[in-house]
C-alpha positions as CSV (number, residue, x, y, z in Angstrom):
1,M,0.0,0.0,0.0
2,R,1.4,3.4,-1.1
3,R,0.4,6.4,0.9
4,I,0.1,9.8,-0.7
5,L,-0.4,13.1,1.1
6,I,-1.6,16.1,-0.8
7,L,-1.1,19.5,0.8
8,S,-3.3,22.4,-0.3
9,A,-4.7,25.7,1.0
10,S,-7.7,27.8,0.3
11,Y,-6.0,31.0,-0.8
12,G,-7.4,30.9,-4.3
13,E,-9.6,28.1,-5.7
14,G,-6.9,26.8,-8.0
15,H,-4.9,25.1,-5.3
16,N,-7.9,23.2,-4.0
17,S,-9.2,22.4,-7.5
18,A,-5.8,20.9,-8.4
19,A,-5.7,19.0,-5.2
20,R,-9.1,17.4,-5.7
21,A,-8.3,16.3,-9.2
22,L,-5.1,14.8,-8.0
23,R,-6.9,12.9,-5.2
24,T,-9.2,11.4,-7.8
25,A,-6.3,10.3,-10.0
26,F,-4.4,8.8,-7.1
27,A,-7.4,7.0,-5.8
28,A,-8.0,5.3,-9.1
29,A,-4.7,3.5,-8.9
30,P,-4.5,0.2,-7.1
31,D,-3.2,-0.1,-3.5
32,V,-3.1,3.7,-2.9
33,E,-4.2,5.6,0.2
34,V,-4.6,9.3,-0.5
35,E,-5.6,12.3,1.6
36,I,-5.8,16.1,1.2
37,V,-4.7,18.2,4.2
38,D,-5.1,22.0,4.5
39,L,-2.5,22.7,7.2
40,F,-3.7,26.3,7.5
41,A,-7.3,25.4,8.2
42,Q,-6.2,22.7,10.7
43,K,-3.8,24.9,12.6
44,A,-6.0,27.9,13.2
45,P,-9.5,27.6,11.6
46,R,-10.8,31.0,12.6
47,L,-7.6,32.8,11.6
48,D,-7.6,30.9,8.3
49,R,-11.2,32.1,7.6
50,L,-10.4,35.7,8.5
51,S,-7.2,35.8,6.4
52,R,-8.9,34.2,3.4
53,R,-11.6,36.9,3.5
54,A,-8.9,39.6,3.8
55,Y,-7.1,38.1,0.8
56,L,-10.2,38.1,-1.3
57,R,-11.1,41.7,-0.2
58,V,-7.6,42.9,-1.2
59,I,-7.4,41.2,-4.6
60,N,-10.9,42.4,-5.5
61,H,-10.9,45.9,-4.1
62,A,-7.2,46.9,-3.8
63,P,-5.5,45.1,-6.7
64,R,-2.6,47.6,-6.8
65,L,-1.9,46.9,-3.2
66,W,-1.9,43.2,-3.9
67,S,0.3,43.7,-6.9
68,S,2.9,45.4,-4.6
69,V,2.7,42.6,-2.1
70,Y,3.0,39.9,-4.8
71,G,6.0,41.6,-6.3
72,W,7.7,41.9,-3.0
73,L,7.2,38.2,-2.3
74,D,8.6,37.4,-5.7
75,R,11.7,39.6,-5.6
76,S,12.7,40.4,-2.1
77,P,15.4,38.2,-0.4
78,R,13.7,39.0,2.9
79,A,10.4,37.3,1.8
80,P,11.5,33.8,3.1
81,L,12.1,35.4,6.5
82,L,8.3,36.0,6.7
83,L,7.7,32.2,6.4
84,R,9.8,31.6,9.5
85,T,6.8,32.9,11.5
86,L,5.1,29.6,10.5
87,R,7.1,27.5,12.9
88,G,3.9,26.3,14.6
89,H,2.6,25.2,11.2
90,A,5.9,23.4,10.6
91,R,5.6,21.5,13.9
92,L,2.0,20.5,13.0
93,L,3.2,19.3,9.6
94,A,5.9,17.2,11.3
95,R,3.3,15.5,13.5
96,I,1.0,14.8,10.5
97,L,3.9,13.3,8.5
98,A,4.9,11.1,11.5
99,A,1.3,9.9,11.9
100,R,0.5,9.4,8.2
101,Q,3.9,8.1,7.1
102,P,3.3,9.0,3.4
103,D,5.6,7.6,0.8
104,A,5.3,10.8,-1.2
105,V,3.9,14.3,-0.6
106,V,2.3,16.5,-3.3
107,S,2.0,20.2,-2.7
108,T,-0.3,22.6,-4.7
109,Y,0.6,25.6,-2.6
110,P,4.1,27.1,-2.5
111,V,4.5,27.6,1.2
112,Y,4.7,23.9,2.0
113,A,8.1,23.5,0.3
114,W,9.4,26.2,2.8
115,L,8.0,24.3,5.7
116,F,9.7,21.1,4.5
117,Q,12.9,23.1,4.3
118,Q,12.5,24.2,7.9
119,L,11.9,20.6,9.0
120,R,14.8,19.2,7.0
121,A,17.1,21.8,8.7
122,A,15.9,20.7,12.1
123,G,16.9,17.1,11.3
124,H,13.7,15.5,10.2
125,V,13.8,12.7,7.7
126,L,11.1,13.5,5.1
127,P,9.4,11.8,2.2
128,P,9.9,13.2,-1.3
129,L,7.9,16.4,-1.9
130,H,6.6,17.1,-5.4
131,T,5.4,20.7,-6.2
132,V,2.4,21.2,-8.6
133,V,2.6,24.8,-9.8
134,T,-0.9,26.2,-10.3
135,D,0.3,29.4,-11.9
136,A,1.4,29.8,-15.5
137,L,4.2,31.9,-17.0
138,T,4.4,34.6,-14.3
139,I,5.5,32.2,-11.6
140,N,6.3,33.7,-8.2
141,S,9.7,32.7,-7.0
142,L,8.2,31.3,-3.8
143,W,7.2,28.3,-5.9
144,Y,10.8,27.4,-6.7
145,R,13.2,29.1,-4.3
146,A,12.8,26.2,-1.8
147,P,13.9,22.7,-2.8
148,S,11.5,20.0,-4.2
149,A,11.9,16.6,-5.6
150,G,10.2,17.9,-8.8
151,W,8.0,20.5,-10.2
152,F,5.0,20.0,-12.5
153,V,4.0,22.9,-14.6
154,T,1.2,23.8,-17.0
155,D,3.1,24.4,-20.3
156,A,6.5,24.4,-22.0
157,D,6.9,28.2,-21.6
158,S,6.4,27.8,-17.8
159,A,9.0,25.0,-17.7
160,A,11.5,27.2,-19.6
161,F,10.8,30.0,-17.1
162,L,11.8,27.7,-14.1
163,V,14.9,26.5,-15.9
164,R,16.0,30.0,-16.6
165,A,15.4,30.8,-12.9
166,G,17.9,28.0,-12.0
167,V,15.7,24.9,-11.5
168,P,17.3,21.8,-12.9
169,A,15.6,20.9,-16.2
170,A,15.5,17.2,-15.2
171,R,13.2,18.1,-12.3
172,V,10.7,20.0,-14.3
173,T,7.8,18.1,-16.0
174,V,5.3,19.7,-18.4
175,S,2.2,17.9,-17.2
176,G,-0.5,20.5,-17.6
177,F,-2.8,21.7,-14.8
178,P,-4.6,18.9,-13.0
179,V,-8.2,19.2,-13.9
180,A,-11.2,17.0,-13.1
181,S,-11.4,13.7,-14.8
182,A,-14.6,14.7,-16.6
183,F,-12.5,16.6,-19.1
184,A,-10.4,13.6,-20.0
185,D,-13.4,11.2,-19.9
186,R,-15.6,13.5,-21.9
187,A,-19.1,12.0,-22.1
188,P,-20.9,11.8,-25.4
189,G,-23.0,14.9,-26.0
190,T,-20.8,17.2,-24.0
191,E,-20.1,19.4,-27.0
192,P,-21.5,22.9,-27.7
193,S,-24.4,23.0,-30.1
194,D,-23.9,23.4,-33.8
195,L,-23.6,27.1,-34.5
196,A,-25.5,26.8,-37.7
197,A,-28.4,25.1,-36.0
198,G,-28.8,26.8,-32.6
199,P,-28.1,29.9,-30.6
200,R,-24.6,30.9,-29.4
201,R,-24.3,29.5,-25.9
202,I,-22.4,31.8,-23.5
203,L,-21.4,30.9,-19.9
204,Y,-20.9,33.9,-17.6
205,M,-19.1,32.8,-14.4
206,I,-19.4,35.7,-12.0
207,N,-16.6,36.0,-9.4
208,S,-16.9,39.5,-8.0
209,G,-18.3,43.0,-8.6
210,R,-22.1,42.7,-8.4
211,A,-22.9,46.0,-10.0
212,R,-20.6,45.4,-13.0
213,A,-21.9,41.8,-13.3
214,L,-25.5,43.1,-13.7
215,E,-24.3,45.6,-16.4
216,I,-22.7,42.8,-18.3
217,A,-25.8,40.6,-17.9
218,R,-28.0,43.3,-19.4
219,E,-25.8,43.6,-22.4
220,L,-25.8,39.8,-22.9
221,I,-29.5,39.4,-22.4
222,A,-30.3,42.1,-25.0
223,R,-29.1,39.8,-27.8
224,P,-32.0,37.5,-28.7
225,D,-29.8,35.0,-30.6
226,W,-27.6,34.3,-27.5
227,A,-28.5,31.7,-24.8
228,V,-26.7,32.7,-21.6
229,T,-26.0,30.7,-18.4
230,F,-25.1,32.7,-15.3
231,T,-23.3,31.2,-12.3
232,A,-23.6,33.5,-9.2
233,G,-21.7,31.2,-6.8
234,R,-22.9,31.6,-3.2
235,D,-24.1,35.2,-3.7
236,A,-27.9,34.7,-3.1
237,T,-28.7,38.3,-3.6
238,L,-27.0,38.4,-7.0
239,Q,-28.7,35.2,-8.0
240,A,-32.1,36.7,-7.1
241,Q,-31.2,39.9,-9.1
242,L,-30.2,37.9,-12.1
243,T,-33.3,35.8,-11.9
244,E,-35.5,38.9,-12.0
245,L,-33.4,40.5,-14.8
246,T,-33.8,37.4,-17.0
247,R,-37.5,36.8,-16.2
248,H,-38.6,38.0,-19.7
249,A,-35.9,35.8,-21.4
250,A,-36.2,32.7,-19.2
251,D,-36.5,30.5,-22.4
252,R,-32.9,31.3,-23.2
253,C,-31.3,32.3,-19.9
254,T,-30.4,30.1,-17.0
255,V,-29.3,31.4,-13.5
256,L,-27.5,29.1,-11.2
257,G,-26.0,29.6,-7.7
258,W,-23.2,27.5,-6.5
259,T,-22.9,24.4,-8.8
260,D,-20.6,21.4,-9.2
261,R,-21.5,21.2,-12.9
262,I,-18.8,23.6,-14.1
263,P,-17.0,20.9,-16.3
264,E,-20.2,20.1,-18.0
265,L,-21.2,23.7,-18.5
266,L,-17.8,24.6,-19.9
267,M,-17.8,21.7,-22.3
268,T,-21.4,22.5,-23.6
269,H,-21.0,26.3,-24.1
270,H,-19.3,28.1,-26.9
271,V,-17.6,30.8,-24.8
272,V,-17.0,31.5,-21.1
273,I,-16.7,35.0,-19.6
274,S,-14.8,35.0,-16.3
275,K,-11.7,36.2,-14.4
276,A,-8.4,34.7,-15.2
277,G,-8.2,32.4,-12.2
278,G,-5.8,29.4,-12.4
279,A,-8.5,26.7,-12.2
280,T,-11.0,28.5,-14.4
281,T,-8.5,29.3,-17.1
282,Q,-7.2,25.8,-17.2
283,E,-10.6,24.2,-17.1
284,S,-11.7,26.4,-20.0
285,I,-8.6,25.3,-21.9
286,N,-9.3,21.6,-21.3
287,A,-13.0,22.0,-22.1
288,L,-12.0,23.7,-25.4
289,C,-14.2,26.6,-24.4
290,P,-12.6,29.9,-25.5
291,M,-12.5,32.4,-22.7
292,I,-13.3,36.1,-22.6
293,V,-11.2,37.3,-19.6
294,N,-13.0,40.2,-17.9
295,Q,-10.8,40.5,-14.8
296,I,-7.1,39.8,-14.0
297,V,-5.7,39.8,-10.5
298,P,-2.2,41.4,-10.7
299,G,0.5,38.9,-10.2
300,Q,-0.6,35.3,-10.3
301,E,-3.4,35.7,-12.8
302,E,-1.4,37.7,-15.4
303,G,0.3,34.6,-16.6
304,N,-3.0,32.8,-17.1
305,W,-4.2,35.5,-19.5
306,E,-0.8,35.6,-21.1
307,L,-1.0,31.9,-21.8
308,L,-4.3,32.4,-23.7
309,R,-3.0,35.5,-25.5
310,R,0.3,33.9,-26.5
311,H,-1.6,31.0,-28.1
312,S,-4.4,33.1,-29.6
313,A,-7.0,31.2,-27.7
314,G,-9.2,33.8,-26.2
315,A,-9.6,37.6,-25.6
316,F,-9.6,40.2,-22.9
317,A,-12.5,42.6,-22.5
318,D,-13.5,44.2,-19.1
319,E,-16.2,46.7,-20.1
320,P,-19.8,45.4,-20.8
321,K,-20.0,46.8,-24.3
322,A,-16.5,45.6,-25.1
323,I,-17.4,42.1,-24.1
324,V,-20.4,42.1,-26.4
325,T,-18.3,43.5,-29.3
326,T,-15.7,40.8,-28.7
327,L,-18.3,38.1,-28.8
328,E,-19.8,39.5,-32.0
329,R,-16.4,39.5,-33.6
330,A,-15.8,35.9,-32.5
331,F,-19.1,34.7,-34.0
332,A,-18.8,36.7,-37.2
333,D,-18.1,35.1,-40.6
334,D,-19.4,31.7,-39.7
335,A,-17.6,32.0,-36.3
336,L,-14.2,32.1,-38.0
337,L,-12.4,33.6,-35.0
338,W,-14.1,31.3,-32.5
339,R,-13.2,28.3,-34.6
340,S,-9.6,29.4,-34.6
341,W,-9.6,29.9,-30.8
342,R,-11.0,26.4,-30.3
343,K,-8.4,24.9,-32.6
344,N,-5.6,26.6,-30.7
345,L,-7.0,25.4,-27.4
346,R,-6.6,21.8,-28.6
347,R,-2.9,22.4,-28.9
348,I,-2.4,23.3,-25.3
349,A,-5.1,21.2,-23.6
350,R,-3.8,18.4,-21.3
351,P,-6.9,16.9,-19.8
352,D,-4.9,13.9,-18.5
353,A,-2.6,16.1,-16.4
354,A,-3.8,14.7,-13.0
355,R,-3.1,11.1,-14.2
356,T,0.3,12.1,-15.6
357,I,1.3,13.6,-12.3
358,A,-0.1,10.7,-10.3
359,A,1.7,8.1,-12.4
360,Q,5.1,9.9,-11.9
361,V,4.7,10.5,-8.2
362,L,3.5,6.9,-7.6
363,A,6.6,5.6,-9.3
364,V,8.7,7.5,-6.8
365,A,6.4,6.4,-3.9
366,S,6.8,2.8,-4.9
367,R,10.6,3.1,-4.5
368,T,10.1,4.8,-1.1
369,A,7.7,2.1,0.1
370,S,10.2,-0.6,-1.0
371,A,13.0,1.1,0.8
372,K,10.9,1.2,4.0
373,I,10.3,-2.6,3.7
374,D,13.9,-3.3,3.1
375,A,14.9,-1.2,6.1
376,A,12.4,-3.0,8.3
């Protein structure tokens, strides 16, 4: 039996999304025990909730401030000193490792490599740590300044970035971002409707900015040849406002709150409008659903948009009328631009990423497990 521990954190949905996809991939292999641990939630649940709310407030309402913080974490030689304040977290991690005895550890959050470094310096014998980088292209140095047995990245350009930063090329694997297995095991019928036979299907995943979201919604609803699905998350007020707004167009508009149907929705819509979050961007890529990016958090999300821009696989538009104009351009001339975006997405999609990572990590875990048996 090989034991795998996945370390994640809730500072951005991409970390948890990747962790869940990896858990599914590991669990599908024979003789594997796998568990996800959020050390920050375990150590201080109340502080974790408060800090996550503060993080979301800053990135949504003070993006310039966050950009400064992100840049300082990336460039300053003093940034690692801040992580030394997490000695209590390191001690908790040591206890978890001692209790679980994993044969390999996978991290989807950069801080864990630094905690491993602290424990290693204190004399702890640790299992191999593998780092799954959930950002693309503009990768903060916190991801690679601390040692790791290996790094898994979304694309070849991200791999080249790490190598230029001094990471040994042999330890960098271009795996893709670990997305849900639904993208690799695409069910029959999960394709967008034929553009010649039906309406253009647009998915608008709303993340923040209620007033702006309603402005965009009004512009989208005004087009009678567009069928629009709105996801309002856990914002019940916004969901109610959207429901009222679409009442006269209920035959072609759907309003959802929180939903676990995102893979299905992405695979069955022609275009998605959303912020450039790591998980959302990578899921849209693997769904082959071109993305209109309407918000970019400075720092970690800039690379996600750049990945789409560099491969001509989407567009940026943050104003309501600009979004509609971009969609009209995509669907013009028998959807010539949209078809080009979708073709380019096929070139960068890696829906089997979670299985690729699991297979490589399990190979290492098998050697670790065998060594334990030999030592006993």
